[in-house]
N, C-alpha and C positions, 0 to 999 in steps of 0.2 A: 594636518589631520585629513584622512581620506573622507570623501563626501559621505559615503555610506555610514561610516562611524559617526560623523557629525550628526547625521539624521537620526541615528540610534540614540545618541545622547539627548537630542531634542525631544524625541518621542518619550524617553524616560521621564523627563521633566513634565511633559504634558500629562502623562499617565499618573504621576505621583502627586503633583501639586493641584489638587482638586478641592472644591469647597465641601465642608461638612458642617452640619448644624448639630452641635453637641458632641459628647464623647463618642468615638466611632463604634465602640462595641455595642452599647445600647441602641445606637442608631442603626447598626447593621441588623439587629434583631427586629427593630421597627420596620426596616426595609423588607426583610424576609416575610414579616407578618402581613404587610400591606400587599406584597406580591401574592401571598397565599390567598388572601381574601379576594383579590382581583381574579385569581384563577378559579376560585370556588364560585364566584359570581353571586354570592349572597352572604349574609351576615353569619359568621360561624357561631354555633352553639357550644362547641368544645374546641379546645386548643391544647395540643400535645407538643411540648418542646423537648428537644434533645440538643444540648449545647456542650462544648468542650469546657473543661475546668478553667482554662484561661479566660474564656468568655465570662464565666461566672465571676471570676476574680475581678474583672475589669468593669462589670456592671453593678456589682454589689453596692457601692458607696457613692455613686455619682447621681446627680439629679438629671432626669430626662427633660430636655428643654420643651417648653410649650405645654407642660402638663400640670402646672400649678404646684410643682415641688415633689412630684412622685419619683420614687426610686425603684430599681429592680427590674428583673427580667420580665415578669408578668406585666408590669406597668409599661415597659417598652413595647411589648407585643400588643397590649391593649391600645396604646396610642396609634401604632401602625395600622391596626385593624379598623379602628373607629374613624380615624381622620387622616391617615397617611396617604401620600401620593407616591405610588410605587415607581412612577416614571422619574421622580426626582432623586432617586438613589439615596446618597448620604445627606440630602436635604429633604428627606421624606416627610419630616414633621414641620417644615418651615411654614406651611400654609394653614396650620391649625388656628382656628378662631376661638375667641373667648367662650362662645356658646358650645364649643366642642368639649370643654373641660368637664362639665358634669356628665356628659355622655361617656367619656373615657372612664371616669370614676365609677359610674354605674355598671359599665361593662366589666370592669376589673372586679367589682364586688359580686356580680351575679353569674359570671361565666365559669364553667368547669375547666380549670387549667391542670395540666400535669407537667412535671419537669424532671428530666433525667439527665445526668452528666454522661457524656461519651467517654470513651477510653481510647488511648493510642493517638495516632496521627489522623488528620492534621490538628495542630494545636488551635487553629481558628476554624471552628466547625459549628454551624447553626442549622438545625433541622426543625421545621415546624409543619405539623399536620393539623388542618382545620376541617371541621365537619359540620353539616347541617342538612336537615330534611333528606336524609338518605344519601347524601353526596359528600365526597371528601376531596381535599387537595393537599398536596405536599410540595414544599419548597426546601431546597438545601443550598446553603452558601458555605463555601470552604476555601481555605487558602488565603484569601484576602476578603476585605469587607463587602465588596460588591460582586464577587465571583460566584455567580449562580451556576451550580453544577447539575441541578436536577429540578425539574418541574413536572408534576403529574396531576391528573384529574381523574377521579374514579378509576384509578389503577392504570390509566393510559398515560404513557410517558410522552410528554409534550416537548421536552428539551432535556438533553443530557450531554455532559462532557466528562471525561475521565478525571479523577482526583489523584494527582501525584503529589505526595507530601513533600517531595524535593523541589516542587515548582510553586509558583505563586498563582498568577492568573493568566499565563500565556502571553503576556505583553512583551515589550522589548527586552532583550537580553541584558540584565544588569551585570552579568559576568564580564562585560567588556570594560567596565569602569576601572580606572586607576587614578591615583593622585596626579601623575604626570599628564594623563589624558584629560582629566578634568580641567587642569590649569590651561592646557593648550586649547581646549574647547572654549573656556571662558574668555580667553584672549581673542579668539577669532570668530565666534559665533555672530551671525547677523542677528542683532537684538530684536528685529522685527519678528523673528521666528519664536521668540520666547517672552517677549514683552508682555503679552496679554496675561499669562499665568503669573508672572512676577509682579506686575502692577496690581493684580488682584490680591496677591499675597501681602504686599505692602499695605494696601487699603484695608483689607479685612482684619489682618492680624494687628495692625496699629489701632484700629477701632476697638477691638476687644481688650487690648492692653490698656487703653485710655479709660475704658469702662472699669477695669479692674483697679485702677488707681483712684478714680473719682468716687467709686462706691465701695462699700465693704462687702466683699465676696469671700467666701471660704474662710481661711485663716488669715487673710489680709497680708500675705507674705510680701507682696510688692510694696505696700504701704509701710510695713515694718522696716524693710530695707532702707527706704528713703528716710524714714524718721530716725533710724538708729545710726546710719552710716553716711548720710549726706548726699551731696549732689554731684559727685565725681562721675565722669562718663562711665567708668567701670561699674560703679554701683547702679547708675541709671540703666545700664545695659542688663544687669541681672534683674533689677526691679521690673523693667518693662516686660521681660519674658515671664517672670513669676506672676505678675499681675494678670497677664493674659490667661494663664492657667488658673489662677484664683477664680476668675469669672467663669471660665469654661467648665470647670469641674463642679461649679455650684449652680448650673442651670441658666447661665446668661444666654439670651436668645439671639446672639450675634454669630454669624458664620465665621469659620476659621479655614484658612487654606492649609491643608494637612501636608505631611511629608511621611512617606513610608507607612501610610495607613493611620497616622497618629496626628491629632491636632496639637498635642503638647510638643511633639517633635517639630511640627511645622512652625509653631510659635518660637521654639528655642533656636531653631536654625536661622530664623529671619530677624527677629526683633533686635538682638544685640548688634547685628550688622547694620541695621537701619539707624539705631542710636549712634553708633560710632561714625557712620557716614555723615549724619547731620551735624555732629559735633565738629568734624573735620572740614565741613563745607565741601565735601566731595561732590563731583558732578553726578548727575542722575545716571549717566551711562556707567560710571565706575560702580555706583551702588548696584545696578542691575547685574553687572559682571561679577561682583563680589557675592551677590545672592546666588548666582549660578554655582560658584565654588562651594558656598556653604550648603546649599541644598543637595548638590550631587555628592559631596563628601559624606553627608549624612546618609544618603541612600546607599552609597558604596559600603559604609560601615555596617548598615543594617542588613544588607543583602546576605551576608554570611550568617547572620544571627537569626533571621526570620522575623515575622510580624510580631509575634508574642513569645515571650520567654521570661525567665527569672531575672534577666539582665535589664536594668532600667534603660529604656530607649532614649531618655534625655541625655544620657552619657554620650551616645553617638551624635546627637544633635548639638550638644555643647562643643564637641570636637569640630563639628561642621561650622559652628559660629566662630570658633577660634581661627579656623582656616579662612573663612570669609573676611574676618577682620585683618588677618595677616595679609591677604590679597589687597585689601583697601590701602594698606601701608606699603605697597610695592613688593610684597612677597611673591616669589615665584615657586616653582614646583619643589625645589629643595627646602626652602624656608617653610613652606606649608607642610611638607612631609615631616619635618622636625616638630612643628607645632602639633600635628596630629599624634605623633608617637608620644610626645611629652604628655599631652592631655590624656591619652589612653592609659599611660602608666600611672597617672594620678588617681583616676576615678572609676576604673573598670570593675571595682567590687560592689558598686551600688546595685541593690536588688530592686526588682519591680514587685511590689505587693499590692497591685491593683490601682485602678484610677480612683482618686480621691483628693481632698484639699492638700495633703502633704506633697503631692506631685509638684506644686509650686515651689516648695523649698528645695526639692531635689533638682528642679530646673535651675534654681539659683546656684546650687553647688556645681552642676554640670557646666554652666556658663563660666563660673569661676575657674574651673579646671581648664577650660578652653583658653581663657585669658591668661592664666599662669603659664600654660604650655607655650603660648605665643610670646609672652614676655621673657621666658627662658630662652627661646630661640633668638629673640632680639639681642640678648646679652651674651650670646654664644654658649649658652648652657644647654645640655641635652641629656637624656637618658640613653644608654647604649644597650645593644644586644647583650642579653645575659643578665640585665637588671630586671629581676622578677620575670614578668610575662613578656617583656620587650624582646623582640627577635630582630636580628640585623635586617634592615630594610623595612620601609613603611608598609609595603604590601604584605610582607611576611608577618609583620606585627598585626595588621588588620585581620589576616587569615587566622592567626593564633587566637585573637580575641573572639572572633566568630566561633571557633571551636569551643572555647571556654564557655561562651554564653549559650550556644546551641546544645552542646553535648555535656560539657562538664557540669553545668548548672541545672541539668534536667531533674536530678533528685532534689535540689534546692527548691525548684519550682513546685514540685509535688508537696514538699513540706510546707512551703508558704501557703499553698492552697488549702492544705489540711488545717493550718492554724487560722486562716481567715474564715473558712466556711464552717468548719466543725460539722455537727450533725445536720445542719440546715443548708440547703442549696437555694435559699431565697434569692 
């Protein structure tokens, strides 16, 4: 692989595998709110929010960490304004102290909030205008969770960048990814270049998974899987990922290393691979290289879909996990390609109906699809071009699923949002 392409792959991993405290949509609102207050330079007396329907969908049902159990867009903004650290981006709420909690609740109860949904592109769009003492500030985030595209104070534009719905945040070109290239990169990358982000992913995501097993969070899907189906490595792989989501969706105050803007996808792409590597007694080097495969495969699948859609992102991450586990067992580009195509054929109809406790069960289903796709490949079985949405060639199938999720499911997304939100945009 050419050096420039290697560096691009490395940069993609560094950009995508970052820490986040809590579900990334409410945290992005808190980040925008903290930045708006910092820009205003005083405590806002009024807060006007405009957010895309997909943001509303993903904020509605999850607990905002470090808030004592609060939910919703207004709670997210209040936490960011009262106690958020704008410099920490997706860890904006990590520094909240116990004595901040009554201040957040008081501010939420006493401050004038307005909320309006945006229309059209981009599907990830957050605007917040704050005002006090005759001054106002406005911050907009669009395309990805930390992509600040506009900052103004009293009508003066302090920072601005164009918003292109077809682009994300101007980072490394994800379009260069391919399954063949991912495997070649995983085989040859100097692990010193990526070890920091991967070690952080192992540490953070394992810790929140263990918390999800040890305590009862959400619907307890990880615990249910272990109680009902036993201790096989396949079941433990599903349970570990589900348990991490159990905790994260219900306000656990542990950070997660995300993938493609999603903590659930970061959990799903990593924990099954970690469980299998430990079961096998695989070397740490092999684990890291397998995580390269799982993470980049997930990013590759998500690139054509976009950050938010009606297509459950765990499906892509489950495929990534299957690819990483295949790599652990000696699979190369051809075997991994068959694993990915098989998994996509199994689970690509799963919808995203927002962030909430049932995400853990969807994650278990996605990991199961990835494992079944791999086991089919091991036994010489596969789905062929023309079988449903499968197209001849792994890259063609990935492109087809991207079109299905991005374009074909657009109306599905709109109907999901109508069903979830109804007359209220709380």
